[in-house]
MARPARO-904331 format. One record per residue: residue number from 0; z, y, x of N, C-alpha, C, CB in turn. Coordinates in steps of 0.05 Angstrom, whole numbers, m for minus. Glycine has a CB too. Layout:
REM residues N
+-------+--------+--------+--------+--------+--------+--------+--------+--------+--------+--------+--------+--------+
: nuvex :     nw :     nv :     nu :    caw :    cav :    cau :     cw :     cv :     cu :    cbw :    cbv :    cbu :
+-------+--------+--------+--------+--------+--------+--------+--------+--------+--------+--------+--------+--------+
:   NUM :      Z :      Y :      X :      Z :      Y :      X :      Z :      Y :      X :      Z :      Y :      X :
...
+-------+--------+--------+--------+--------+--------+--------+--------+--------+--------+--------+--------+--------+
END
This chain:
REM residues 138
+-------+--------+--------+--------+--------+--------+--------+--------+--------+--------+--------+--------+--------+
: nuvex :     nw :     nv :     nu :    caw :    cav :    cau :     cw :     cv :     cu :    cbw :    cbv :    cbu :
+-------+--------+--------+--------+--------+--------+--------+--------+--------+--------+--------+--------+--------+
:     0 :   2227 :   6448 :  m4805 :   2249 :   6428 :  m4806 :   2237 :   6403 :  m4820 :   2273 :   6439 :  m4822 :
:     1 :   2246 :   6381 :  m4810 :   2236 :   6355 :  m4821 :   2260 :   6338 :  m4828 :   2217 :   6341 :  m4801 :
:     2 :   2260 :   6327 :  m4852 :   2281 :   6309 :  m4860 :   2276 :   6282 :  m4848 :   2284 :   6308 :  m4891 :
:     3 :   2298 :   6267 :  m4844 :   2296 :   6241 :  m4832 :   2284 :   6221 :  m4852 :   2323 :   6232 :  m4822 :
:     4 :   2275 :   6198 :  m4841 :   2266 :   6177 :  m4858 :   2288 :   6167 :  m4876 :   2255 :   6154 :  m4840 :
:     5 :   2313 :   6167 :  m4866 :   2336 :   6159 :  m4882 :   2338 :   6175 :  m4907 :   2362 :   6161 :  m4865 :
:     6 :   2336 :   6202 :  m4905 :   2338 :   6219 :  m4928 :   2314 :   6216 :  m4946 :   2340 :   6249 :  m4919 :
:     7 :   2290 :   6213 :  m4935 :   2266 :   6209 :  m4950 :   2269 :   6184 :  m4967 :   2241 :   6206 :  m4932 :
:     8 :   2277 :   6162 :  m4955 :   2280 :   6137 :  m4970 :   2303 :   6139 :  m4990 :   2285 :   6114 :  m4950 :
:     9 :   2324 :   6154 :  m4984 :   2346 :   6158 :  m5003 :   2336 :   6171 :  m5028 :   2368 :   6175 :  m4990 :
:    10 :   2319 :   6192 :  m5024 :   2308 :   6206 :  m5048 :   2289 :   6188 :  m5063 :   2293 :   6231 :  m5038 :
:    11 :   2273 :   6172 :  m5049 :   2255 :   6154 :  m5063 :   2270 :   6133 :  m5079 :   2236 :   6140 :  m5042 :
:    12 :   2291 :   6122 :  m5067 :   2307 :   6102 :  m5082 :   2320 :   6115 :  m5107 :   2330 :   6091 :  m5063 :
:    13 :   2331 :   6139 :  m5104 :   2343 :   6152 :  m5128 :   2322 :   6157 :  m5149 :   2356 :   6177 :  m5119 :
:    14 :   2298 :   6166 :  m5141 :   2277 :   6171 :  m5161 :   2270 :   6145 :  m5175 :   2252 :   6183 :  m5147 :
:    15 :   2267 :   6124 :  m5161 :   2260 :   6098 :  m5172 :   2281 :   6089 :  m5192 :   2257 :   6076 :  m5150 :
:    16 :   2307 :   6091 :  m5184 :   2328 :   6082 :  m5202 :   2331 :   6100 :  m5226 :   2355 :   6082 :  m5187 :
:    17 :   2325 :   6126 :  m5223 :   2326 :   6145 :  m5245 :   2305 :   6138 :  m5266 :   2321 :   6173 :  m5235 :
:    18 :   2281 :   6129 :  m5257 :   2260 :   6122 :  m5275 :   2265 :   6096 :  m5290 :   2233 :   6119 :  m5260 :
:    19 :   2283 :   6080 :  m5280 :   2289 :   6054 :  m5291 :   2319 :   6053 :  m5300 :   2283 :   6031 :  m5271 :
:    20 :   2328 :   6073 :  m5313 :   2356 :   6076 :  m5320 :   2367 :   6053 :  m5337 :   2360 :   6102 :  m5335 :
:    21 :   2350 :   6041 :  m5353 :   2359 :   6020 :  m5371 :   2359 :   5992 :  m5358 :   2342 :   6019 :  m5396 :
:    22 :   2349 :   5991 :  m5334 :   2347 :   5965 :  m5320 :   2363 :   5966 :  m5294 :   2318 :   5958 :  m5314 :
:    23 :   2368 :   5942 :  m5284 :   2380 :   5938 :  m5258 :   2357 :   5931 :  m5239 :   2403 :   5917 :  m5257 :
:    24 :   2355 :   5944 :  m5217 :   2333 :   5940 :  m5198 :   2344 :   5926 :  m5173 :   2319 :   5966 :  m5190 :
:    25 :   2328 :   5912 :  m5159 :   2337 :   5899 :  m5134 :   2326 :   5914 :  m5110 :   2328 :   5869 :  m5134 :
:    26 :   2339 :   5910 :  m5087 :   2329 :   5921 :  m5062 :   2301 :   5912 :  m5057 :   2348 :   5914 :  m5039 :
:    27 :   2296 :   5887 :  m5063 :   2270 :   5875 :  m5058 :   2248 :   5889 :  m5074 :   2270 :   5845 :  m5064 :
:    28 :   2254 :   5894 :  m5100 :   2234 :   5908 :  m5117 :   2227 :   5936 :  m5106 :   2246 :   5911 :  m5145 :
:    29 :   2248 :   5951 :  m5098 :   2244 :   5978 :  m5088 :   2229 :   5977 :  m5062 :   2271 :   5993 :  m5085 :
:    30 :   2237 :   5958 :  m5045 :   2225 :   5955 :  m5019 :   2195 :   5949 :  m5022 :   2238 :   5932 :  m5003 :
:    31 :   2188 :   5931 :  m5040 :   2160 :   5924 :  m5045 :   2145 :   5947 :  m5058 :   2158 :   5899 :  m5062 :
:    32 :   2157 :   5961 :  m5076 :   2144 :   5984 :  m5090 :   2135 :   6005 :  m5070 :   2162 :   5996 :  m5111 :
:    33 :   2154 :   6012 :  m5051 :   2148 :   6033 :  m5032 :   2136 :   6023 :  m5006 :   2173 :   6049 :  m5027 :
:    34 :   2137 :   5997 :  m5001 :   2127 :   5986 :  m4976 :   2145 :   5994 :  m4953 :   2099 :   5996 :  m4971 :
:    35 :   2172 :   5993 :  m4957 :   2190 :   6000 :  m4936 :   2208 :   5976 :  m4930 :   2207 :   6024 :  m4944 :
:    36 :   2221 :   5977 :  m4907 :   2238 :   5955 :  m4898 :   2262 :   5951 :  m4916 :   2247 :   5960 :  m4869 :
:    37 :   2266 :   5926 :  m4925 :   2289 :   5921 :  m4942 :   2315 :   5923 :  m4926 :   2287 :   5893 :  m4954 :
:    38 :   2314 :   5917 :  m4900 :   2338 :   5920 :  m4883 :   2347 :   5950 :  m4881 :   2333 :   5909 :  m4855 :
:    39 :   2328 :   5967 :  m4877 :   2333 :   5996 :  m4876 :   2343 :   6005 :  m4904 :   2308 :   6012 :  m4868 :
:    40 :   2331 :   5995 :  m4925 :   2339 :   6003 :  m4952 :   2368 :   5994 :  m4958 :   2320 :   5990 :  m4972 :
:    41 :   2376 :   5971 :  m4947 :   2404 :   5962 :  m4952 :   2424 :   5982 :  m4940 :   2408 :   5934 :  m4939 :
:    42 :   2418 :   5993 :  m4917 :   2435 :   6013 :  m4905 :   2437 :   6038 :  m4922 :   2425 :   6021 :  m4877 :
:    43 :   2415 :   6045 :  m4934 :   2414 :   6069 :  m4952 :   2430 :   6063 :  m4977 :   2385 :   6076 :  m4959 :
:    44 :   2427 :   6039 :  m4988 :   2442 :   6031 :  m5012 :   2472 :   6033 :  m5006 :   2435 :   6002 :  m5020 :
:    45 :   2480 :   6023 :  m4983 :   2509 :   6024 :  m4975 :   2518 :   6053 :  m4975 :   2513 :   6011 :  m4947 :
:    46 :   2503 :   6071 :  m4963 :   2511 :   6099 :  m4961 :   2512 :   6113 :  m4989 :   2493 :   6114 :  m4942 :
:    47 :   2491 :   6108 :  m5005 :   2490 :   6121 :  m5031 :   2511 :   6110 :  m5050 :   2462 :   6117 :  m5044 :
:    48 :   2519 :   6085 :  m5045 :   2542 :   6073 :  m5060 :   2568 :   6087 :  m5052 :   2543 :   6042 :  m5055 :
:    49 :   2572 :   6090 :  m5026 :   2596 :   6104 :  m5016 :   2598 :   6132 :  m5028 :   2596 :   6106 :  m4985 :
:    50 :   2575 :   6146 :  m5031 :   2574 :   6173 :  m5041 :   2577 :   6174 :  m5072 :   2549 :   6187 :  m5033 :
:    51 :   2576 :   6151 :  m5085 :   2579 :   6149 :  m5114 :   2553 :   6155 :  m5129 :   2599 :   6169 :  m5122 :
:    52 :   2530 :   6155 :  m5116 :   2505 :   6160 :  m5130 :   2494 :   6135 :  m5143 :   2485 :   6172 :  m5110 :
:    53 :   2498 :   6112 :  m5131 :   2488 :   6087 :  m5143 :   2511 :   6068 :  m5145 :   2465 :   6075 :  m5127 :
:    54 :   2507 :   6049 :  m5163 :   2527 :   6027 :  m5167 :   2512 :   6001 :  m5162 :   2540 :   6028 :  m5195 :
:    55 :   2526 :   5982 :  m5151 :   2515 :   5955 :  m5147 :   2527 :   5937 :  m5168 :   2521 :   5945 :  m5118 :
:    56 :   2510 :   5919 :  m5177 :   2518 :   5899 :  m5197 :   2515 :   5872 :  m5184 :   2501 :   5902 :  m5224 :
:    57 :   2537 :   5858 :  m5183 :   2536 :   5831 :  m5170 :   2528 :   5810 :  m5190 :   2564 :   5825 :  m5158 :
:    58 :   2520 :   5787 :  m5179 :   2514 :   5764 :  m5196 :   2485 :   5758 :  m5197 :   2524 :   5769 :  m5224 :
:    59 :   2478 :   5737 :  m5213 :   2451 :   5727 :  m5215 :   2431 :   5749 :  m5223 :   2450 :   5704 :  m5234 :
:    60 :   2439 :   5765 :  m5242 :   2421 :   5787 :  m5252 :   2430 :   5814 :  m5240 :   2421 :   5788 :  m5282 :
:    61 :   2441 :   5813 :  m5217 :   2452 :   5838 :  m5205 :   2430 :   5854 :  m5192 :   2472 :   5831 :  m5185 :
:    62 :   2439 :   5877 :  m5181 :   2421 :   5895 :  m5168 :   2433 :   5923 :  m5166 :   2394 :   5896 :  m5182 :
:    63 :   2417 :   5943 :  m5170 :   2425 :   5971 :  m5166 :   2418 :   5987 :  m5191 :   2411 :   5983 :  m5142 :
:    64 :   2434 :   6007 :  m5195 :   2429 :   6026 :  m5217 :   2442 :   6053 :  m5210 :   2439 :   6016 :  m5244 :
:    65 :   2433 :   6074 :  m5222 :   2446 :   6100 :  m5218 :   2475 :   6099 :  m5228 :   2430 :   6123 :  m5232 :
:    66 :   2493 :   6111 :  m5213 :   2521 :   6112 :  m5222 :   2527 :   6138 :  m5237 :   2539 :   6110 :  m5198 :
:    67 :   2509 :   6158 :  m5236 :   2512 :   6183 :  m5250 :   2486 :   6191 :  m5263 :   2523 :   6205 :  m5231 :
:    68 :   2488 :   6211 :  m5279 :   2464 :   6222 :  m5292 :   2448 :   6236 :  m5270 :   2471 :   6241 :  m5315 :
:    69 :   2421 :   6235 :  m5272 :   2404 :   6249 :  m5253 :   2411 :   6279 :  m5249 :   2375 :   6246 :  m5260 :
:    70 :   2419 :   6292 :  m5270 :   2425 :   6320 :  m5268 :   2452 :   6325 :  m5254 :   2424 :   6334 :  m5295 :
:    71 :   2466 :   6304 :  m5248 :   2492 :   6306 :  m5234 :   2490 :   6300 :  m5204 :   2512 :   6288 :  m5247 :
:    72 :   2466 :   6293 :  m5195 :   2461 :   6287 :  m5167 :   2447 :   6311 :  m5154 :   2444 :   6260 :  m5163 :
:    73 :   2463 :   6327 :  m5140 :   2453 :   6351 :  m5127 :   2439 :   6344 :  m5101 :   2475 :   6371 :  m5122 :
:    74 :   2414 :   6354 :  m5097 :   2399 :   6348 :  m5074 :   2410 :   6361 :  m5048 :   2370 :   6356 :  m5078 :
:    75 :   2421 :   6385 :  m5051 :   2433 :   6398 :  m5028 :   2456 :   6382 :  m5016 :   2443 :   6426 :  m5035 :
:    76 :   2473 :   6372 :  m5034 :   2495 :   6355 :  m5025 :   2485 :   6329 :  m5012 :   2514 :   6349 :  m5048 :
:    77 :   2464 :   6318 :  m5024 :   2453 :   6294 :  m5012 :   2443 :   6299 :  m4984 :   2430 :   6283 :  m5030 :
:    78 :   2429 :   6321 :  m4979 :   2420 :   6328 :  m4953 :   2443 :   6332 :  m4933 :   2402 :   6353 :  m4953 :
:    79 :   2464 :   6345 :  m4942 :   2487 :   6350 :  m4925 :   2500 :   6324 :  m4917 :   2507 :   6368 :  m4939 :
:    80 :   2499 :   6304 :  m4934 :   2512 :   6278 :  m4928 :   2494 :   6259 :  m4912 :   2521 :   6265 :  m4953 :
:    81 :   2468 :   6265 :  m4910 :   2450 :   6246 :  m4897 :   2436 :   6258 :  m4872 :   2430 :   6237 :  m4916 :
:    82 :   2437 :   6284 :  m4869 :   2423 :   6297 :  m4846 :   2442 :   6309 :  m4826 :   2404 :   6319 :  m4857 :
:    83 :   2434 :   6309 :  m4801 :   2448 :   6324 :  m4780 :   2438 :   6352 :  m4781 :   2445 :   6311 :  m4751 :
:    84 :   2454 :   6370 :  m4791 :   2445 :   6398 :  m4795 :   2451 :   6416 :  m4772 :   2457 :   6409 :  m4820 :
:    85 :   2460 :   6404 :  m4750 :   2463 :   6420 :  m4725 :   2435 :   6420 :  m4712 :   2485 :   6407 :  m4706 :
:    86 :   2420 :   6441 :  m4717 :   2392 :   6441 :  m4710 :   2387 :   6446 :  m4680 :   2378 :   6462 :  m4725 :
:    87 :   2406 :   6459 :  m4666 :   2403 :   6463 :  m4637 :   2430 :   6457 :  m4624 :   2394 :   6493 :  m4631 :
:    88 :   2430 :   6451 :  m4598 :   2454 :   6443 :  m4585 :   2477 :   6463 :  m4588 :   2449 :   6439 :  m4556 :
:    89 :   2471 :   6489 :  m4590 :   2493 :   6509 :  m4592 :   2509 :   6507 :  m4619 :   2481 :   6537 :  m4590 :
:    90 :   2499 :   6490 :  m4637 :   2515 :   6485 :  m4662 :   2535 :   6463 :  m4658 :   2496 :   6479 :  m4685 :
:    91 :   2533 :   6448 :  m4637 :   2550 :   6426 :  m4633 :   2576 :   6434 :  m4618 :   2536 :   6404 :  m4617 :
:    92 :   2597 :   6419 :  m4624 :   2622 :   6425 :  m4611 :   2620 :   6419 :  m4581 :   2645 :   6407 :  m4624 :
:    93 :   2632 :   6436 :  m4565 :   2631 :   6432 :  m4536 :   2606 :   6443 :  m4523 :   2634 :   6403 :  m4530 :
:    94 :   2591 :   6460 :  m4538 :   2567 :   6472 :  m4527 :   2574 :   6488 :  m4502 :   2552 :   6489 :  m4548 :
:    95 :   2557 :   6486 :  m4482 :   2562 :   6500 :  m4457 :   2540 :   6520 :  m4450 :   2565 :   6480 :  m4434 :
:    96 :   2528 :   6531 :  m4471 :   2506 :   6550 :  m4466 :   2516 :   6574 :  m4450 :   2493 :   6559 :  m4493 :
:    97 :   2502 :   6582 :  m4429 :   2511 :   6604 :  m4413 :   2503 :   6632 :  m4424 :   2499 :   6601 :  m4385 :
:    98 :   2488 :   6633 :  m4446 :   2480 :   6659 :  m4457 :   2502 :   6670 :  m4474 :   2453 :   6656 :  m4473 :
:    99 :   2514 :   6692 :  m4465 :   2535 :   6705 :  m4482 :   2522 :   6725 :  m4500 :   2556 :   6718 :  m4464 :
:   100 :   2531 :   6725 :  m4524 :   2521 :   6744 :  m4544 :   2493 :   6737 :  m4555 :   2519 :   6771 :  m4531 :
:   101 :   2486 :   6712 :  m4551 :   2460 :   6703 :  m4561 :   2460 :   6704 :  m4592 :   2453 :   6675 :  m4551 :
:   102 :   2439 :   6713 :  m4604 :   2437 :   6715 :  m4633 :   2420 :   6694 :  m4645 :   2427 :   6742 :  m4641 :
:   103 :   2409 :   6676 :  m4628 :   2391 :   6655 :  m4638 :   2407 :   6636 :  m4657 :   2380 :   6639 :  m4615 :
:   104 :   2431 :   6630 :  m4651 :   2447 :   6612 :  m4667 :   2449 :   6623 :  m4696 :   2476 :   6609 :  m4655 :
:   105 :   2454 :   6649 :  m4699 :   2456 :   6661 :  m4726 :   2430 :   6660 :  m4741 :   2465 :   6690 :  m4723 :
:   106 :   2408 :   6664 :  m4728 :   2382 :   6663 :  m4741 :   2376 :   6635 :  m4751 :   2359 :   6672 :  m4722 :
:   107 :   2382 :   6615 :  m4734 :   2378 :   6587 :  m4741 :   2396 :   6579 :  m4764 :   2382 :   6569 :  m4717 :
:   108 :   2421 :   6589 :  m4764 :   2439 :   6583 :  m4786 :   2429 :   6595 :  m4812 :   2467 :   6594 :  m4780 :
:   109 :   2418 :   6619 :  m4811 :   2408 :   6632 :  m4835 :   2384 :   6617 :  m4846 :   2399 :   6661 :  m4828 :
:   110 :   2366 :   6608 :  m4828 :   2343 :   6592 :  m4837 :   2351 :   6566 :  m4849 :   2324 :   6587 :  m4813 :
:   111 :   2371 :   6552 :  m4836 :   2381 :   6527 :  m4847 :   2393 :   6531 :  m4875 :   2401 :   6514 :  m4828 :
:   112 :   2409 :   6552 :  m4877 :   2422 :   6558 :  m4902 :   2402 :   6564 :  m4924 :   2442 :   6581 :  m4899 :
:   113 :   2381 :   6578 :  m4918 :   2360 :   6584 :  m4937 :   2346 :   6559 :  m4946 :   2339 :   6604 :  m4926 :
:   114 :   2340 :   6541 :  m4927 :   2328 :   6515 :  m4933 :   2346 :   6499 :  m4952 :   2324 :   6499 :  m4907 :
:   115 :   2372 :   6498 :  m4946 :   2391 :   6483 :  m4962 :   2395 :   6496 :  m4990 :   2418 :   6481 :  m4948 :
:   116 :   2393 :   6522 :  m4991 :   2396 :   6536 :  m5017 :   2376 :   6527 :  m5037 :   2394 :   6567 :  m5013 :
:   117 :   2352 :   6522 :  m5028 :   2331 :   6511 :  m5047 :   2340 :   6484 :  m5058 :   2303 :   6509 :  m5032 :
:   118 :   2350 :   6467 :  m5041 :   2359 :   6440 :  m5049 :   2384 :   6442 :  m5066 :   2363 :   6422 :  m5025 :
:   119 :   2402 :   6462 :  m5060 :   2426 :   6465 :  m5075 :   2420 :   6471 :  m5105 :   2443 :   6488 :  m5063 :
:   120 :   2398 :   6484 :  m5110 :   2391 :   6492 :  m5137 :   2375 :   6470 :  m5152 :   2374 :   6516 :  m5137 :
:   121 :   2373 :   6446 :  m5140 :   2358 :   6424 :  m5152 :   2375 :   6399 :  m5154 :   2332 :   6419 :  m5136 :
:   122 :   2368 :   6383 :  m5175 :   2381 :   6357 :  m5178 :   2360 :   6336 :  m5179 :   2399 :   6357 :  m5204 :
:   123 :   2369 :   6311 :  m5180 :   2350 :   6289 :  m5182 :   2332 :   6292 :  m5207 :   2365 :   6263 :  m5183 :
:   124 :   2343 :   6303 :  m5228 :   2328 :   6306 :  m5253 :   2304 :   6325 :  m5248 :   2346 :   6317 :  m5275 :
:   125 :   2307 :   6344 :  m5230 :   2286 :   6364 :  m5225 :   2262 :   6352 :  m5210 :   2297 :   6387 :  m5210 :
:   126 :   2266 :   6330 :  m5196 :   2244 :   6319 :  m5180 :   2233 :   6293 :  m5191 :   2254 :   6314 :  m5152 :
:   127 :   2241 :   6287 :  m5215 :   2230 :   6263 :  m5228 :   2201 :   6267 :  m5235 :   2246 :   6256 :  m5254 :
:   128 :   2183 :   6250 :  m5225 :   2154 :   6253 :  m5231 :   2149 :   6252 :  m5261 :   2138 :   6232 :  m5216 :
:   129 :   2129 :   6267 :  m5270 :   2122 :   6267 :  m5298 :   2114 :   6239 :  m5307 :   2099 :   6288 :  m5303 :
:   130 :   2122 :   6232 :  m5330 :   2115 :   6206 :  m5341 :   2133 :   6183 :  m5332 :   2087 :   6199 :  m5334 :
:   131 :   2150 :   6189 :  m5313 :   2168 :   6167 :  m5304 :   2194 :   6166 :  m5320 :   2176 :   6171 :  m5274 :
:   132 :   2200 :   6187 :  m5336 :   2224 :   6187 :  m5352 :   2226 :   6163 :  m5371 :   2226 :   6213 :  m5368 :
:   133 :   2203 :   6155 :  m5381 :   2203 :   6134 :  m5400 :   2191 :   6108 :  m5390 :   2188 :   6142 :  m5425 :
:   134 :   2187 :   6107 :  m5364 :   2175 :   6083 :  m5352 :   2193 :   6059 :  m5354 :   2169 :   6088 :  m5322 :
:   135 :   2182 :   6038 :  m5365 :   2197 :   6012 :  m5366 :   2189 :   5995 :  m5343 :   2192 :   5998 :  m5393 :
:   136 :   2165 :   5999 :  m5333 :   2156 :   5985 :  m5309 :   2142 :   6005 :  m5292 :   2139 :   5960 :  m5315 :
:   137 :   2145 :   6002 :  m5266 :   2131 :   6021 :  m5248 :   2109 :   6007 :  m5233 :   2151 :   6033 :  m5228 :
+-------+--------+--------+--------+--------+--------+--------+--------+--------+--------+--------+--------+--------+
END
């Protein structure tokens, strides 16, 4: 299973903001730090703001910051909100698979659930790189 670039960048943004808890960061700073598109990052900011993970600060010295403590941001929930977890067509509504009694769907669901269970047991605090907790500049 592979997570999307959207989820990857979401996690990177949250890690960055977690390391800079005392500061407000800009999309431009994060974009330059990771070498990713600021336009794509803006879409991620919008979604993470909707989910309540980050807050935006308007004005001359505005930017982004975490809206919750890192240990309150569950990675499993983040994946559920950013990934399409219907791994095969038979998981989608209106599936017209002609195989009756197929057990593949159940196996795939079990594998997906096991994958998510690992993330369910982790928070943003668990994935913070060592030495970044006290970073004032990255």
